[in-house]
py3Dmol code that shows the C-alpha trace and the ligand (Angstrom):
import py3Dmol

protein = """\
ATOM      1  CA  UNK A   1     -21.805 -29.980   1.071  1.00  0.00           C
ATOM      2  CA  UNK A   2     -19.239 -27.294   1.520  1.00  0.00           C
ATOM      3  CA  UNK A   3     -21.279 -24.132   1.051  1.00  0.00           C
ATOM      4  CA  UNK A   4     -24.332 -25.508   2.786  1.00  0.00           C
ATOM      5  CA  UNK A   5     -25.420 -23.498   5.809  1.00  0.00           C
ATOM      6  CA  UNK A   6     -26.732 -20.059   4.849  1.00  0.00           C
ATOM      7  CA  UNK A   7     -27.194 -20.186   1.117  1.00  0.00           C
ATOM      8  CA  UNK A   8     -28.816 -23.597   1.197  1.00  0.00           C
ATOM      9  CA  UNK A   9     -31.178 -22.734   4.020  1.00  0.00           C
ATOM     10  CA  UNK A  10     -32.446 -19.690   2.168  1.00  0.00           C
ATOM     11  CA  UNK A  11     -32.898 -21.593  -1.039  1.00  0.00           C
ATOM     12  CA  UNK A  12     -34.505 -24.547   0.688  1.00  0.00           C
ATOM     13  CA  UNK A  13     -37.585 -22.450   1.284  1.00  0.00           C
ATOM     14  CA  UNK A  14     -37.909 -22.024  -2.468  1.00  0.00           C
ATOM     15  CA  UNK A  15     -36.879 -25.481  -3.463  1.00  0.00           C
ATOM     16  CA  UNK A  16     -38.196 -28.360  -1.416  1.00  0.00           C
ATOM     17  CA  UNK A  17     -35.896 -30.877  -3.059  1.00  0.00           C
ATOM     18  CA  UNK A  18     -32.715 -29.505  -1.531  1.00  0.00           C
ATOM     19  CA  UNK A  19     -29.981 -30.492  -0.927  1.00  0.00           C
ATOM     20  CA  UNK A  20     -28.620 -31.646  -4.272  1.00  0.00           C
ATOM     21  CA  UNK A  21     -25.664 -30.576  -6.409  1.00  0.00           C
ATOM     22  CA  UNK A  22     -26.460 -27.320  -8.191  1.00  0.00           C
ATOM     23  CA  UNK A  23     -24.924 -28.529 -11.419  1.00  0.00           C
ATOM     24  CA  UNK A  24     -26.844 -31.786 -11.470  1.00  0.00           C
ATOM     25  CA  UNK A  25     -30.188 -30.529 -12.665  1.00  0.00           C
ATOM     26  CA  UNK A  26     -29.693 -27.655 -15.000  1.00  0.00           C
ATOM     27  CA  UNK A  27     -28.937 -24.014 -14.404  1.00  0.00           C
ATOM     28  CA  UNK A  28     -32.099 -22.824 -12.603  1.00  0.00           C
ATOM     29  CA  UNK A  29     -30.996 -23.729  -9.114  1.00  0.00           C
ATOM     30  CA  UNK A  30     -27.443 -22.559  -9.716  1.00  0.00           C
ATOM     31  CA  UNK A  31     -28.865 -19.253 -10.887  1.00  0.00           C
ATOM     32  CA  UNK A  32     -30.925 -18.978  -7.690  1.00  0.00           C
ATOM     33  CA  UNK A  33     -27.834 -19.581  -5.631  1.00  0.00           C
ATOM     34  CA  UNK A  34     -25.807 -17.022  -7.524  1.00  0.00           C
ATOM     35  CA  UNK A  35     -28.449 -14.383  -6.999  1.00  0.00           C
ATOM     36  CA  UNK A  36     -28.652 -15.209  -3.305  1.00  0.00           C
ATOM     37  CA  UNK A  37     -24.908 -14.730  -2.961  1.00  0.00           C
ATOM     38  CA  UNK A  38     -24.959 -11.522  -5.002  1.00  0.00           C
ATOM     39  CA  UNK A  39     -27.670 -10.087  -2.790  1.00  0.00           C
ATOM     40  CA  UNK A  40     -25.780 -11.019   0.364  1.00  0.00           C
ATOM     41  CA  UNK A  41     -22.928  -8.594  -0.342  1.00  0.00           C
ATOM     42  CA  UNK A  42     -23.409  -5.038   0.918  1.00  0.00           C
ATOM     43  CA  UNK A  43     -23.437  -2.677  -2.061  1.00  0.00           C
ATOM     44  CA  UNK A  44     -20.301  -0.903  -3.145  1.00  0.00           C
ATOM     45  CA  UNK A  45     -20.457   2.569  -1.588  1.00  0.00           C
ATOM     46  CA  UNK A  46     -21.468   5.418  -3.873  1.00  0.00           C
ATOM     47  CA  UNK A  47     -18.162   7.154  -3.233  1.00  0.00           C
ATOM     48  CA  UNK A  48     -16.277   4.135  -4.588  1.00  0.00           C
ATOM     49  CA  UNK A  49     -18.282   4.216  -7.801  1.00  0.00           C
ATOM     50  CA  UNK A  50     -17.768   7.959  -8.193  1.00  0.00           C
ATOM     51  CA  UNK A  51     -14.022   7.692  -7.559  1.00  0.00           C
ATOM     52  CA  UNK A  52     -13.794   4.913 -10.173  1.00  0.00           C
ATOM     53  CA  UNK A  53     -15.758   6.959 -12.686  1.00  0.00           C
ATOM     54  CA  UNK A  54     -13.533   9.994 -12.239  1.00  0.00           C
ATOM     55  CA  UNK A  55     -10.326   7.975 -12.180  1.00  0.00           C
ATOM     56  CA  UNK A  56     -11.192   6.198 -15.417  1.00  0.00           C
ATOM     57  CA  UNK A  57     -12.293   9.248 -17.335  1.00  0.00           C
ATOM     58  CA  UNK A  58      -9.263  10.468 -19.294  1.00  0.00           C
ATOM     59  CA  UNK A  59     -10.798  13.930 -19.359  1.00  0.00           C
ATOM     60  CA  UNK A  60     -11.100  14.158 -15.585  1.00  0.00           C
ATOM     61  CA  UNK A  61      -8.737  16.337 -13.576  1.00  0.00           C
ATOM     62  CA  UNK A  62      -7.197  16.298 -10.125  1.00  0.00           C
ATOM     63  CA  UNK A  63      -9.701  18.994  -9.187  1.00  0.00           C
ATOM     64  CA  UNK A  64     -12.611  16.666 -10.031  1.00  0.00           C
ATOM     65  CA  UNK A  65     -11.072  13.833  -8.028  1.00  0.00           C
ATOM     66  CA  UNK A  66     -10.631  16.253  -5.116  1.00  0.00           C
ATOM     67  CA  UNK A  67     -14.302  17.159  -5.369  1.00  0.00           C
ATOM     68  CA  UNK A  68     -15.402  13.514  -5.170  1.00  0.00           C
ATOM     69  CA  UNK A  69     -13.012  12.709  -2.308  1.00  0.00           C
ATOM     70  CA  UNK A  70     -14.088  15.831  -0.406  1.00  0.00           C
ATOM     71  CA  UNK A  71     -17.676  14.613  -0.400  1.00  0.00           C
ATOM     72  CA  UNK A  72     -16.668  11.639   1.759  1.00  0.00           C
ATOM     73  CA  UNK A  73     -15.348  12.611   5.215  1.00  0.00           C
ATOM     74  CA  UNK A  74     -13.614   9.295   5.923  1.00  0.00           C
ATOM     75  CA  UNK A  75     -11.853   9.268   2.552  1.00  0.00           C
ATOM     76  CA  UNK A  76     -10.859  12.920   2.937  1.00  0.00           C
ATOM     77  CA  UNK A  77      -9.396  12.235   6.374  1.00  0.00           C
ATOM     78  CA  UNK A  78      -7.419   9.282   4.979  1.00  0.00           C
ATOM     79  CA  UNK A  79      -5.995  11.391   2.154  1.00  0.00           C
ATOM     80  CA  UNK A  80      -4.930  14.136   4.556  1.00  0.00           C
ATOM     81  CA  UNK A  81      -3.372  11.588   6.896  1.00  0.00           C
ATOM     82  CA  UNK A  82      -1.330  10.028   4.103  1.00  0.00           C
ATOM     83  CA  UNK A  83      -0.252  13.419   2.730  1.00  0.00           C
ATOM     84  CA  UNK A  84       0.888  14.406   6.221  1.00  0.00           C
ATOM     85  CA  UNK A  85       2.659  11.092   6.906  1.00  0.00           C
ATOM     86  CA  UNK A  86       6.385  10.702   7.182  1.00  0.00           C
ATOM     87  CA  UNK A  87       6.545   9.421   3.599  1.00  0.00           C
ATOM     88  CA  UNK A  88       5.562  12.875   2.343  1.00  0.00           C
ATOM     89  CA  UNK A  89       7.407  14.998   4.874  1.00  0.00           C
ATOM     90  CA  UNK A  90       6.282  18.609   4.576  1.00  0.00           C
ATOM     91  CA  UNK A  91       7.377  21.795   6.262  1.00  0.00           C
ATOM     92  CA  UNK A  92       3.765  22.600   7.099  1.00  0.00           C
ATOM     93  CA  UNK A  93       0.606  20.598   7.561  1.00  0.00           C
ATOM     94  CA  UNK A  94      -1.569  19.734   4.562  1.00  0.00           C
ATOM     95  CA  UNK A  95      -5.106  20.778   5.430  1.00  0.00           C
ATOM     96  CA  UNK A  96      -7.104  20.447   2.201  1.00  0.00           C
ATOM     97  CA  UNK A  97      -7.884  17.521  -0.077  1.00  0.00           C
ATOM     98  CA  UNK A  98      -6.818  19.608  -3.071  1.00  0.00           C
ATOM     99  CA  UNK A  99      -3.388  20.158  -1.555  1.00  0.00           C
ATOM    100  CA  UNK A 100      -3.166  16.486  -0.536  1.00  0.00           C
ATOM    101  CA  UNK A 101      -3.665  15.474  -4.164  1.00  0.00           C
ATOM    102  CA  UNK A 102      -0.817  17.768  -5.219  1.00  0.00           C
ATOM    103  CA  UNK A 103       1.451  16.270  -2.560  1.00  0.00           C
ATOM    104  CA  UNK A 104       0.550  12.661  -3.402  1.00  0.00           C
ATOM    105  CA  UNK A 105       0.397  13.071  -7.168  1.00  0.00           C
ATOM    106  CA  UNK A 106      -2.659  12.144  -9.214  1.00  0.00           C
ATOM    107  CA  UNK A 107      -1.819   8.459  -9.792  1.00  0.00           C
ATOM    108  CA  UNK A 108      -0.960   7.733  -6.165  1.00  0.00           C
ATOM    109  CA  UNK A 109      -3.994   9.689  -4.940  1.00  0.00           C
ATOM    110  CA  UNK A 110      -6.231   7.854  -7.388  1.00  0.00           C
ATOM    111  CA  UNK A 111      -4.906   4.448  -6.300  1.00  0.00           C
ATOM    112  CA  UNK A 112      -5.365   5.321  -2.628  1.00  0.00           C
ATOM    113  CA  UNK A 113      -8.880   6.634  -3.264  1.00  0.00           C
ATOM    114  CA  UNK A 114     -10.012   3.559  -5.223  1.00  0.00           C
ATOM    115  CA  UNK A 115      -8.394   1.084  -2.840  1.00  0.00           C
ATOM    116  CA  UNK A 116      -9.671   2.810   0.294  1.00  0.00           C
ATOM    117  CA  UNK A 117     -13.190   3.186  -1.067  1.00  0.00           C
ATOM    118  CA  UNK A 118     -13.436  -0.485  -2.076  1.00  0.00           C
ATOM    119  CA  UNK A 119     -11.533  -2.212   0.723  1.00  0.00           C
ATOM    120  CA  UNK A 120     -13.157   0.028   3.350  1.00  0.00           C
ATOM    121  CA  UNK A 121     -16.573  -1.256   2.286  1.00  0.00           C
ATOM    122  CA  UNK A 122     -15.692  -4.825   3.245  1.00  0.00           C
ATOM    123  CA  UNK A 123     -13.411  -4.691   6.283  1.00  0.00           C
ATOM    124  CA  UNK A 124     -12.099  -7.626   8.267  1.00  0.00           C
ATOM    125  CA  UNK A 125     -14.338  -9.257  10.841  1.00  0.00           C
ATOM    126  CA  UNK A 126     -14.163 -12.285  13.060  1.00  0.00           C
ATOM    127  CA  UNK A 127     -16.519 -14.672  11.278  1.00  0.00           C
ATOM    128  CA  UNK A 128     -13.811 -16.613   9.519  1.00  0.00           C
ATOM    129  CA  UNK A 129     -10.994 -18.971  10.350  1.00  0.00           C
ATOM    130  CA  UNK A 130      -9.060 -19.638   7.125  1.00  0.00           C
ATOM    131  CA  UNK A 131     -10.357 -16.852   4.894  1.00  0.00           C
ATOM    132  CA  UNK A 132      -8.212 -13.813   5.621  1.00  0.00           C
ATOM    133  CA  UNK A 133      -9.568 -10.512   4.396  1.00  0.00           C
ATOM    134  CA  UNK A 134      -6.185  -8.828   4.756  1.00  0.00           C
ATOM    135  CA  UNK A 135      -4.626 -11.503   2.516  1.00  0.00           C
ATOM    136  CA  UNK A 136      -7.607 -11.215   0.170  1.00  0.00           C
ATOM    137  CA  UNK A 137      -7.080  -7.469  -0.347  1.00  0.00           C
ATOM    138  CA  UNK A 138      -3.303  -7.858  -0.542  1.00  0.00           C
ATOM    139  CA  UNK A 139      -3.744 -10.309  -3.406  1.00  0.00           C
ATOM    140  CA  UNK A 140      -6.318  -8.033  -5.064  1.00  0.00           C
ATOM    141  CA  UNK A 141      -4.001  -5.019  -4.855  1.00  0.00           C
ATOM    142  CA  UNK A 142      -1.057  -7.053  -6.153  1.00  0.00           C
ATOM    143  CA  UNK A 143      -3.171  -8.072  -9.156  1.00  0.00           C
ATOM    144  CA  UNK A 144      -4.203  -4.424  -9.588  1.00  0.00           C
ATOM    145  CA  UNK A 145      -0.593  -3.220  -9.757  1.00  0.00           C
ATOM    146  CA  UNK A 146       0.523  -6.064 -12.007  1.00  0.00           C
ATOM    147  CA  UNK A 147      -2.467  -5.592 -14.332  1.00  0.00           C
ATOM    148  CA  UNK A 148      -1.780  -1.839 -14.460  1.00  0.00           C
ATOM    149  CA  UNK A 149       1.802  -2.560 -15.429  1.00  0.00           C
ATOM    150  CA  UNK A 150       0.765  -5.039 -18.138  1.00  0.00           C
ATOM    151  CA  UNK A 151      -1.906  -2.638 -19.445  1.00  0.00           C
ATOM    152  CA  UNK A 152       0.648   0.169 -19.588  1.00  0.00           C
ATOM    153  CA  UNK A 153       3.019  -2.000 -21.626  1.00  0.00           C
ATOM    154  CA  UNK A 154       0.355  -2.449 -24.314  1.00  0.00           C
ATOM    155  CA  UNK A 155       0.169   1.352 -24.777  1.00  0.00           C
ATOM    156  CA  UNK A 156      -3.443   0.736 -25.701  1.00  0.00           C
ATOM    157  CA  UNK A 157      -5.317  -0.453 -22.623  1.00  0.00           C
ATOM    158  CA  UNK A 158      -6.540   1.950 -19.977  1.00  0.00           C
ATOM    159  CA  UNK A 159      -4.274   1.722 -16.917  1.00  0.00           C
ATOM    160  CA  UNK A 160      -6.770   3.056 -14.308  1.00  0.00           C
ATOM    161  CA  UNK A 161      -9.372   0.556 -15.565  1.00  0.00           C
ATOM    162  CA  UNK A 162      -6.828  -2.242 -15.171  1.00  0.00           C
ATOM    163  CA  UNK A 163      -6.148  -1.106 -11.598  1.00  0.00           C
ATOM    164  CA  UNK A 164      -9.855  -1.005 -10.743  1.00  0.00           C
ATOM    165  CA  UNK A 165     -10.535  -4.373 -12.374  1.00  0.00           C
ATOM    166  CA  UNK A 166      -7.594  -5.815 -10.451  1.00  0.00           C
ATOM    167  CA  UNK A 167      -8.882  -4.552  -7.094  1.00  0.00           C
ATOM    168  CA  UNK A 168     -12.344  -5.944  -7.876  1.00  0.00           C
ATOM    169  CA  UNK A 169     -11.470  -9.141  -9.755  1.00  0.00           C
ATOM    170  CA  UNK A 170     -12.261 -11.473  -6.822  1.00  0.00           C
ATOM    171  CA  UNK A 171     -15.248  -9.537  -5.494  1.00  0.00           C
ATOM    172  CA  UNK A 172     -17.406 -12.602  -6.138  1.00  0.00           C
ATOM    173  CA  UNK A 173     -15.467 -14.428  -3.450  1.00  0.00           C
ATOM    174  CA  UNK A 174     -16.253 -11.610  -1.043  1.00  0.00           C
ATOM    175  CA  UNK A 175     -19.933 -12.129  -1.898  1.00  0.00           C
ATOM    176  CA  UNK A 176     -19.551 -15.842  -1.130  1.00  0.00           C
ATOM    177  CA  UNK A 177     -17.933 -14.933   2.169  1.00  0.00           C
ATOM    178  CA  UNK A 178     -20.807 -12.642   3.117  1.00  0.00           C
ATOM    179  CA  UNK A 179     -23.348 -15.275   2.079  1.00  0.00           C
ATOM    180  CA  UNK A 180     -21.686 -18.117   3.956  1.00  0.00           C
ATOM    181  CA  UNK A 181     -18.434 -17.423   5.880  1.00  0.00           C
ATOM    182  CA  UNK A 182     -18.151 -20.936   7.296  1.00  0.00           C
ATOM    183  CA  UNK A 183     -18.749 -22.428   3.848  1.00  0.00           C
ATOM    184  CA  UNK A 184     -15.858 -20.460   2.376  1.00  0.00           C
ATOM    185  CA  UNK A 185     -13.581 -21.565   5.198  1.00  0.00           C
ATOM    186  CA  UNK A 186     -14.527 -25.162   4.469  1.00  0.00           C
ATOM    187  CA  UNK A 187     -13.898 -24.669   0.741  1.00  0.00           C
ATOM    188  CA  UNK A 188     -10.438 -23.284   1.487  1.00  0.00           C
ATOM    189  CA  UNK A 189      -9.727 -26.216   3.803  1.00  0.00           C
ATOM    190  CA  UNK A 190     -10.815 -28.620   1.066  1.00  0.00           C
ATOM    191  CA  UNK A 191      -8.678 -26.809  -1.530  1.00  0.00           C
ATOM    192  CA  UNK A 192      -5.604 -26.955   0.708  1.00  0.00           C
ATOM    193  CA  UNK A 193      -6.285 -30.591   1.621  1.00  0.00           C
ATOM    194  CA  UNK A 194      -6.768 -31.751  -1.958  1.00  0.00           C
ATOM    195  CA  UNK A 195      -4.208 -29.471  -3.593  1.00  0.00           C
ATOM    196  CA  UNK A 196      -6.876 -27.973  -5.868  1.00  0.00           C
ATOM    197  CA  UNK A 197      -7.780 -24.337  -6.399  1.00  0.00           C
ATOM    198  CA  UNK A 198     -10.722 -22.923  -4.441  1.00  0.00           C
ATOM    199  CA  UNK A 199     -12.518 -22.158  -7.701  1.00  0.00           C
ATOM    200  CA  UNK A 200     -12.440 -25.845  -8.568  1.00  0.00           C
ATOM    201  CA  UNK A 201     -14.026 -26.603  -5.213  1.00  0.00           C
ATOM    202  CA  UNK A 202     -16.581 -23.816  -5.768  1.00  0.00           C
ATOM    203  CA  UNK A 203     -17.615 -25.220  -9.134  1.00  0.00           C
ATOM    204  CA  UNK A 204     -17.864 -28.729  -7.732  1.00  0.00           C
ATOM    205  CA  UNK A 205     -19.978 -27.684  -4.762  1.00  0.00           C
ATOM    206  CA  UNK A 206     -22.066 -24.876  -6.208  1.00  0.00           C
ATOM    207  CA  UNK A 207     -22.024 -25.273  -9.965  1.00  0.00           C
ATOM    208  CA  UNK A 208     -20.499 -21.798 -10.419  1.00  0.00           C
ATOM    209  CA  UNK A 209     -17.377 -20.012  -9.264  1.00  0.00           C
ATOM    210  CA  UNK A 210     -16.529 -16.613  -7.802  1.00  0.00           C
ATOM    211  CA  UNK A 211     -15.494 -15.207 -11.195  1.00  0.00           C
ATOM    212  CA  UNK A 212     -18.964 -15.798 -12.634  1.00  0.00           C
ATOM    213  CA  UNK A 213     -20.512 -14.386  -9.479  1.00  0.00           C
ATOM    214  CA  UNK A 214     -18.235 -11.341  -9.564  1.00  0.00           C
ATOM    215  CA  UNK A 215     -19.100 -10.649 -13.185  1.00  0.00           C
ATOM    216  CA  UNK A 216     -22.789 -10.609 -12.269  1.00  0.00           C
ATOM    217  CA  UNK A 217     -22.121  -8.312  -9.341  1.00  0.00           C
ATOM    218  CA  UNK A 218     -20.184  -5.911 -11.547  1.00  0.00           C
ATOM    219  CA  UNK A 219     -23.110  -5.856 -13.972  1.00  0.00           C
ATOM    220  CA  UNK A 220     -25.498  -5.237 -11.115  1.00  0.00           C
ATOM    221  CA  UNK A 221     -23.349  -2.292 -10.045  1.00  0.00           C
ATOM    222  CA  UNK A 222     -23.415  -1.051 -13.640  1.00  0.00           C
ATOM    223  CA  UNK A 223     -19.620  -0.994 -13.952  1.00  0.00           C
ATOM    224  CA  UNK A 224     -18.213  -0.537 -17.479  1.00  0.00           C
ATOM    225  CA  UNK A 225     -18.585  -3.596 -19.712  1.00  0.00           C
ATOM    226  CA  UNK A 226     -14.840  -4.220 -20.030  1.00  0.00           C
ATOM    227  CA  UNK A 227     -14.438  -4.265 -16.242  1.00  0.00           C
ATOM    228  CA  UNK A 228     -17.403  -6.659 -15.893  1.00  0.00           C
ATOM    229  CA  UNK A 229     -15.757  -8.915 -18.479  1.00  0.00           C
ATOM    230  CA  UNK A 230     -12.363  -8.735 -16.752  1.00  0.00           C
ATOM    231  CA  UNK A 231     -13.917  -9.753 -13.432  1.00  0.00           C
ATOM    232  CA  UNK A 232     -16.021 -12.520 -14.976  1.00  0.00           C
ATOM    233  CA  UNK A 233     -13.208 -13.970 -17.079  1.00  0.00           C
ATOM    234  CA  UNK A 234     -10.198 -13.636 -14.804  1.00  0.00           C
ATOM    235  CA  UNK A 235      -9.663 -17.396 -14.620  1.00  0.00           C
ATOM    236  CA  UNK A 236      -9.697 -17.948 -18.357  1.00  0.00           C
ATOM    237  CA  UNK A 237      -6.608 -19.445 -19.901  1.00  0.00           C
ATOM    238  CA  UNK A 238      -4.254 -17.222 -21.865  1.00  0.00           C
ATOM    239  CA  UNK A 239      -5.308 -17.026 -25.501  1.00  0.00           C
ATOM    240  CA  UNK A 240      -4.143 -15.684 -28.803  1.00  0.00           C
ATOM    241  CA  UNK A 241      -4.798 -12.217 -30.112  1.00  0.00           C
ATOM    242  CA  UNK A 242      -4.664  -8.682 -28.821  1.00  0.00           C
ATOM    243  CA  UNK A 243      -4.411  -8.196 -25.059  1.00  0.00           C
ATOM    244  CA  UNK A 244      -7.652  -7.065 -23.445  1.00  0.00           C
ATOM    245  CA  UNK A 245      -8.487  -5.780 -19.991  1.00  0.00           C
ATOM    246  CA  UNK A 246      -9.705  -9.308 -19.206  1.00  0.00           C
ATOM    247  CA  UNK A 247      -6.514 -10.961 -20.440  1.00  0.00           C
ATOM    248  CA  UNK A 248      -4.156  -8.672 -18.501  1.00  0.00           C
ATOM    249  CA  UNK A 249      -6.147  -9.146 -15.273  1.00  0.00           C
ATOM    250  CA  UNK A 250      -6.125 -12.926 -15.822  1.00  0.00           C
ATOM    251  CA  UNK A 251      -2.384 -12.861 -16.488  1.00  0.00           C
ATOM    252  CA  UNK A 252      -1.783 -10.703 -13.403  1.00  0.00           C
ATOM    253  CA  UNK A 253      -3.842 -13.120 -11.294  1.00  0.00           C
ATOM    254  CA  UNK A 254      -1.817 -16.110 -12.550  1.00  0.00           C
ATOM    255  CA  UNK A 255       1.407 -14.207 -11.838  1.00  0.00           C
ATOM    256  CA  UNK A 256       0.407 -13.445  -8.251  1.00  0.00           C
ATOM    257  CA  UNK A 257      -0.914 -16.918  -7.445  1.00  0.00           C
ATOM    258  CA  UNK A 258       2.126 -18.593  -8.984  1.00  0.00           C
ATOM    259  CA  UNK A 259       4.340 -16.476  -6.733  1.00  0.00           C
ATOM    260  CA  UNK A 260       2.443 -17.347  -3.589  1.00  0.00           C
ATOM    261  CA  UNK A 261       0.387 -14.149  -3.256  1.00  0.00           C
ATOM    262  CA  UNK A 262      -2.782 -16.112  -2.615  1.00  0.00           C
ATOM    263  CA  UNK A 263      -6.354 -14.794  -2.782  1.00  0.00           C
ATOM    264  CA  UNK A 264      -7.573 -14.723   0.780  1.00  0.00           C
ATOM    265  CA  UNK A 265      -5.668 -17.448   2.517  1.00  0.00           C
ATOM    266  CA  UNK A 266      -2.180 -18.406   3.492  1.00  0.00           C
ATOM    267  CA  UNK A 267      -0.566 -21.781   3.035  1.00  0.00           C
ATOM    268  CA  UNK A 268       1.971 -22.238   5.819  1.00  0.00           C
ATOM    269  CA  UNK A 269       5.494 -22.770   4.599  1.00  0.00           C
ATOM    270  CA  UNK A 270       7.964 -25.287   5.878  1.00  0.00           C
ATOM    271  CA  UNK A 271       9.220 -24.399   9.365  1.00  0.00           C
ATOM    272  CA  UNK A 272      12.285 -22.199   9.293  1.00  0.00           C
ATOM    273  CA  UNK A 273      12.060 -21.478   5.573  1.00  0.00           C
ATOM    274  CA  UNK A 274      12.030 -17.770   4.731  1.00  0.00           C
ATOM    275  CA  UNK A 275      11.128 -16.808   1.179  1.00  0.00           C
ATOM    276  CA  UNK A 276      12.666 -13.611  -0.085  1.00  0.00           C
ATOM    277  CA  UNK A 277      10.860 -12.308  -3.172  1.00  0.00           C
ATOM    278  CA  UNK A 278      12.950 -10.832  -5.930  1.00  0.00           C
ATOM    279  CA  UNK A 279      12.638  -9.090  -9.276  1.00  0.00           C
ATOM    280  CA  UNK A 280       9.160  -8.280 -10.506  1.00  0.00           C
ATOM    281  CA  UNK A 281       7.494  -9.995  -7.539  1.00  0.00           C
ATOM    282  CA  UNK A 282       9.420  -7.802  -5.132  1.00  0.00           C
ATOM    283  CA  UNK A 283       8.430  -4.745  -7.136  1.00  0.00           C
ATOM    284  CA  UNK A 284       4.732  -5.615  -6.974  1.00  0.00           C
ATOM    285  CA  UNK A 285       4.926  -6.418  -3.268  1.00  0.00           C
ATOM    286  CA  UNK A 286       6.677  -3.137  -2.580  1.00  0.00           C
ATOM    287  CA  UNK A 287       3.880  -1.257  -4.327  1.00  0.00           C
ATOM    288  CA  UNK A 288       1.294  -3.237  -2.371  1.00  0.00           C
ATOM    289  CA  UNK A 289       3.094  -2.671   0.933  1.00  0.00           C
ATOM    290  CA  UNK A 290       3.294   1.061   0.312  1.00  0.00           C
ATOM    291  CA  UNK A 291      -0.368   1.288  -0.588  1.00  0.00           C
ATOM    292  CA  UNK A 292      -1.499  -0.986   2.267  1.00  0.00           C
ATOM    293  CA  UNK A 293       0.512   1.161   4.678  1.00  0.00           C
ATOM    294  CA  UNK A 294      -1.282   4.222   3.285  1.00  0.00           C
ATOM    295  CA  UNK A 295      -4.676   2.599   3.604  1.00  0.00           C
ATOM    296  CA  UNK A 296      -4.273   0.964   6.974  1.00  0.00           C
ATOM    297  CA  UNK A 297      -1.375   2.887   8.487  1.00  0.00           C
ATOM    298  CA  UNK A 298      -0.051  -0.482   9.489  1.00  0.00           C
ATOM    299  CA  UNK A 299       2.765  -2.526   8.012  1.00  0.00           C
ATOM    300  CA  UNK A 300       1.164  -5.024   5.641  1.00  0.00           C
ATOM    301  CA  UNK A 301       3.647  -7.876   5.961  1.00  0.00           C
ATOM    302  CA  UNK A 302       4.118 -10.355   3.187  1.00  0.00           C
ATOM    303  CA  UNK A 303       2.847 -13.903   3.113  1.00  0.00           C
ATOM    304  CA  UNK A 304       4.514 -16.234   0.667  1.00  0.00           C
ATOM    305  CA  UNK A 305       4.615 -19.929   0.233  1.00  0.00           C
ATOM    306  CA  UNK A 306       7.986 -21.446  -0.556  1.00  0.00           C
TER     307      UNK A 306
END
"""
ligand_1 = """\
1
LIG
Fe -10.180 -15.485 -8.698
"""
view = py3Dmol.view(width=600, height=400)
view.addModel(protein, "pdb")
view.setStyle({"model": 0}, {"cartoon": {"style": "trace"}})
view.addModel(ligand_1, "xyz")
view.setStyle({"model": 1}, {"stick": {}})
view.zoomTo()
view.show()
């Protein structure tokens, strides 16, 4: 089975009848597997949670954000580096987080702080072949910007919450990766081979998908209920009624996937074919590129399928 090696071996000790499809005999085994995968992911750093709390509190100020950022040396250094980069050319060097926030502006500083705190917790490593963490975060950030835009258009939904939910919407897949890197690579290979989505393959092999897993993780981290719901429901079909945080994140995810900004893998295009994004896609990718350059200080590149 696709996700066999690590998760199955741990569960085998508890369940002598393994292997068997998780969905074939009720929810107990599937639940065990979900909890195993949840526990495999290193916890979100405290600074990430504090940045999210401050960023989402409408009463919070730039001074409070500066206080939270200042408590984390790596995040402070990143903020100062961005504020002193060519993009924010200054006549003199920025030497304090407070000043960096003024230079960057609250929204940009908030986005950098959230993105750095979350993506920095789960950096790239060499355990994978098809699953690409850089592509994974690029997709997540694209969904974050698109969801923020959609939330802003409603004039009712909280934009910072939409950004955070967008960055975190696929965190369940990151948990699967940490639980079983080779299994995720195999699931991606199967999805590409069969032309199905990875979540279809996940459900077939495990009896649950990364959205369900991510929702549980978000609850475990005690994130706000609407963010937990947005993460857990981001593959639900569009429905009637008022937009919610969950519906804008789901819509943003569909938008990104349909335009080839794939969640953690790249489907090679036809040789010699160069896809040039335009309109709203180009706008989202520009925002992502700018932010990725701030976070990594490296050009992010763009991977699209034709
Ligand atoms: Fe997803």
